[in-house]
C-alpha positions as CSV (number, residue, x, y, z in Angstrom):
1,X,-8.2,-35.6,-8.6
2,X,-9.4,-33.8,-12.1
3,X,-10.5,-30.5,-12.2
4,X,-13.9,-31.2,-12.9
5,X,-14.3,-33.7,-9.9
6,X,-12.9,-30.7,-7.7
7,X,-15.5,-28.4,-9.4
8,X,-18.7,-30.7,-8.7
9,X,-17.4,-31.4,-5.0
10,X,-17.1,-27.6,-4.6
11,X,-20.9,-27.7,-4.6
12,X,-23.2,-25.0,-6.1
13,X,-21.1,-21.9,-5.1
14,X,-18.7,-23.1,-7.8
15,X,-20.9,-22.0,-10.5
16,X,-20.9,-18.1,-9.7
17,X,-17.2,-18.4,-9.7
18,X,-17.1,-20.2,-13.1
19,X,-19.3,-17.3,-14.3
20,X,-16.7,-14.8,-12.8
21,X,-13.8,-16.6,-14.6
22,X,-15.8,-16.6,-17.9
23,X,-16.7,-12.9,-17.9
24,X,-13.0,-11.8,-16.8
25,X,-11.6,-14.0,-19.8
26,X,-14.1,-12.2,-22.2
27,X,-13.4,-8.9,-21.1
28,X,-9.5,-9.8,-21.2
29,X,-9.9,-11.2,-24.8
30,X,-12.0,-7.8,-25.7
31,X,-9.3,-5.6,-24.4
32,X,-6.5,-7.7,-26.0
33,X,-8.2,-7.4,-29.4
34,X,-9.0,-3.9,-29.0
35,X,-5.3,-3.1,-28.1
36,X,-4.0,-5.3,-30.9
37,X,-6.5,-4.0,-33.7
38,X,-6.0,-0.4,-32.9
39,X,-3.6,1.1,-35.5
40,X,-2.1,4.5,-34.1
41,X,0.2,6.1,-36.4
42,X,2.4,9.4,-34.9
43,X,0.9,11.6,-37.5
44,X,-2.4,10.1,-37.0
45,X,-2.2,10.8,-33.4
46,X,-0.9,14.4,-33.9
47,X,-3.9,14.7,-36.4
48,X,-6.4,13.4,-33.9
49,X,-5.2,16.0,-31.3
50,X,-5.6,19.0,-33.9
51,X,-9.3,17.9,-34.3
52,X,-10.1,19.6,-31.0
53,X,-11.0,23.1,-31.7
54,X,-8.6,24.2,-29.0
55,X,-5.6,22.9,-30.3
56,X,-3.8,23.9,-33.3
57,X,-2.0,21.0,-35.3
58,X,1.3,20.9,-33.3
59,X,4.3,20.8,-35.5
60,X,6.7,20.3,-32.6
61,X,5.3,17.4,-31.4
62,X,7.8,14.4,-31.1
63,X,8.2,11.2,-29.4
64,X,10.6,11.1,-26.5
65,X,11.6,8.8,-23.6
66,X,13.7,5.8,-23.3
67,X,12.3,4.4,-26.5
68,X,14.0,7.1,-28.6
69,X,17.1,5.1,-27.7
70,X,15.8,1.9,-28.7
71,X,13.6,2.8,-31.7
72,X,14.4,5.1,-34.7
73,X,11.8,8.0,-35.2
74,X,10.1,6.3,-38.1
75,X,9.3,3.1,-35.9
76,X,6.7,5.4,-34.0
77,X,5.2,6.6,-37.2
78,X,5.1,3.1,-38.9
79,X,4.1,1.1,-35.4
80,X,0.7,-1.1,-35.3
81,X,1.0,-1.2,-31.6
82,X,-0.6,1.5,-29.6
83,X,1.6,0.4,-26.8
84,X,4.7,2.3,-28.5
85,X,3.2,5.5,-28.4
86,X,1.8,4.8,-24.8
87,X,5.2,3.5,-23.4
88,X,7.2,6.1,-25.3
89,X,4.9,9.1,-24.7
90,X,4.8,12.3,-26.5
91,X,6.2,15.7,-25.9
92,X,5.3,19.2,-27.1
93,X,5.4,22.9,-26.2
94,X,2.2,24.4,-25.6
95,X,1.7,27.5,-27.2
96,X,-1.1,28.5,-24.4
97,X,-3.4,27.4,-21.6
98,X,-6.2,26.8,-23.9
99,X,-3.9,24.4,-26.2
100,X,-2.8,22.5,-22.9
101,X,-6.3,21.9,-21.7
102,X,-7.4,20.7,-25.2
103,X,-4.5,18.4,-25.1
104,X,-5.5,17.2,-21.7
105,X,-9.2,16.6,-22.6
106,X,-8.1,14.4,-25.9
107,X,-5.6,12.7,-23.3
108,X,-8.4,11.6,-21.2
109,X,-10.9,10.7,-23.9
110,X,-7.9,8.3,-25.1
111,X,-7.6,6.9,-21.8
112,X,-11.2,6.2,-21.4
113,X,-11.2,4.2,-24.5
114,X,-8.4,2.2,-23.0
115,X,-9.7,1.7,-19.7
116,X,-13.1,0.5,-21.1
117,X,-14.7,-2.4,-19.1
118,X,-11.8,-2.5,-16.4
119,X,-14.1,-1.8,-14.0
120,X,-15.7,-5.3,-14.5
121,X,-12.4,-6.8,-13.9
122,X,-11.9,-4.7,-10.7
123,X,-15.6,-6.0,-9.7
124,X,-14.8,-9.6,-10.4
125,X,-11.2,-9.1,-8.5
126,X,-13.3,-8.1,-5.4
127,X,-16.3,-10.6,-5.9
128,X,-14.4,-13.9,-6.4
129,X,-12.7,-14.4,-3.3
130,X,-15.7,-13.3,-1.4
131,X,-17.8,-16.0,-3.3
132,X,-15.0,-18.5,-2.2
133,X,-15.4,-17.7,1.3
134,X,-19.2,-17.8,1.2
135,X,-18.7,-21.3,-0.3
136,X,-16.6,-22.3,2.3
137,X,-19.2,-21.1,5.1
138,X,-21.8,-22.9,3.3
139,X,-19.9,-26.0,3.3
140,X,-19.0,-25.9,6.8
141,X,-22.4,-25.3,7.8
142,X,-23.4,-28.4,5.7
143,X,-20.7,-30.3,7.5
144,X,-21.6,-29.4,11.1
145,X,-25.3,-30.0,10.2
146,X,-24.4,-33.5,9.2
147,X,-22.6,-34.0,12.6
148,X,-25.4,-32.8,14.6
149,X,-27.8,-35.3,13.3
150,X,-28.9,-37.2,16.3
151,X,-28.4,-40.6,14.3
152,X,-24.8,-39.6,13.3
153,X,-21.9,-39.9,15.7
154,X,-19.0,-37.6,15.9
155,X,-17.1,-39.1,13.2
156,X,-13.5,-37.1,12.6
157,X,-13.3,-38.5,9.1
158,X,-16.6,-37.2,8.0
159,X,-15.8,-33.9,9.4
160,X,-12.3,-33.8,7.9
161,X,-13.9,-34.6,4.4
162,X,-16.8,-31.8,4.7
163,X,-14.0,-29.3,5.6
164,X,-12.1,-30.3,2.7
165,X,-14.9,-30.0,0.4
166,X,-15.6,-26.7,1.7
167,X,-12.3,-25.3,1.3
168,X,-12.5,-26.0,-2.5
169,X,-14.5,-22.9,-3.1
170,X,-11.9,-21.0,-1.3
171,X,-9.2,-22.2,-3.7
172,X,-11.2,-21.5,-6.6
173,X,-12.1,-18.0,-5.5
């Protein structure tokens, strides 16, 4: 049984499921390209923080965490991956409450860039199983409608085949 045969046997509810799959793949590729193409240097991160009017250029900003033991300090500065900074984190002493709020505001801006289009994935994660169940319900209705025809007797093979086809959308969802 090939995938295309299963797709066609699943009925018309397979098309919205395919659309959900394609949209999820597009969002995944978009986020992957964004993360891999983002160049974050340690000095650039420190300078970016300092562009906020409430934050003076912190000189005591330094990487920390378990990555300190694995990577030398220059690896943070030369990293091509934003994940190094995200996993390693940063640590510095706030000079005042205004500086702390500025850093938090900048952190929220950076987080919003990273979380862009994640709502689409959450929506697909909720919608796809429901579409699969809807396809099952539609398939079961079709199966029982076939059995309920006056000229058709109760054929257990026909019922089993209809249920099998109806459950394909649940599996794909």
